[in-house]
Steps between C-alpha positions, in 0.01 A plus 500: 500500500628144467744612228636775735539257780694254278719790378579607858580138607708438184706825561558421860608129420714596188784666677459805271486726811839393610668458156344801317407514140757537228397756239660520150556875449675498170720268306737351767376731772309382794361602835385320806171639645492412867308584819698364804536542879755422778491549857779676687500434872758537782624714772752747611619457857186311582266772348289381208611628166241743371548616136304792366142446357383634171850559375641462147343545154287196374596376155850664505660381831447272801249646742279443808139552536307476845638159600800546732835378342348347187692568179291539193606499130276513212607594155724393213862403487720435191535129462614221267252283315493259802394776748843521654549869619788683338553757768364408846615825666126611572451162691816533719440548858757797502282672237199460720677630809617799300148575411404464870787739576644241752871441524574151411840345424658165592582643843232773570130520539332840571722689755693190610813348358706191606674572833247777616363441840178306515362419841836549650686270257656553156234429248527318156266489191370172387271413203291207433293410192226258562678382804842456330797723584623704205786757458336661184348790700467792256547275194223251587245497227175410677235275357130472558416346835850556656514562863809711571621534860739781599626508858745736658596385853 
């Protein structure tokens, strides 16, 4: 039991959960095995953003479980020997929103696009990542622990 407790504590303190594990698949071929999550919060015209639950295919695409607006990814991605992902398309916010079947561009969220009426005024989409404004929108490759805020209003 002590060994298990030590292993769990080491795992939690090591940063492996956030970084993943680099696996040598063959000569010069590597994958990064990761299990990460990010929170998507926000609103459309003052109404809370509610993305679908239990949507997407684990191990092949970003998905949700029973926690509202929590992106999950677990699986392997092609990487270099240092663990840098070669194609981060599965981790892009646009990929996640496509899986959720939610329209998302640099000017639209759901059924609202910049200039559409929102509480009697023209609305505009804004995006923050961990409290900092960004214009990456669909291209943002989320990381473990990110809090992504989308507001149309």
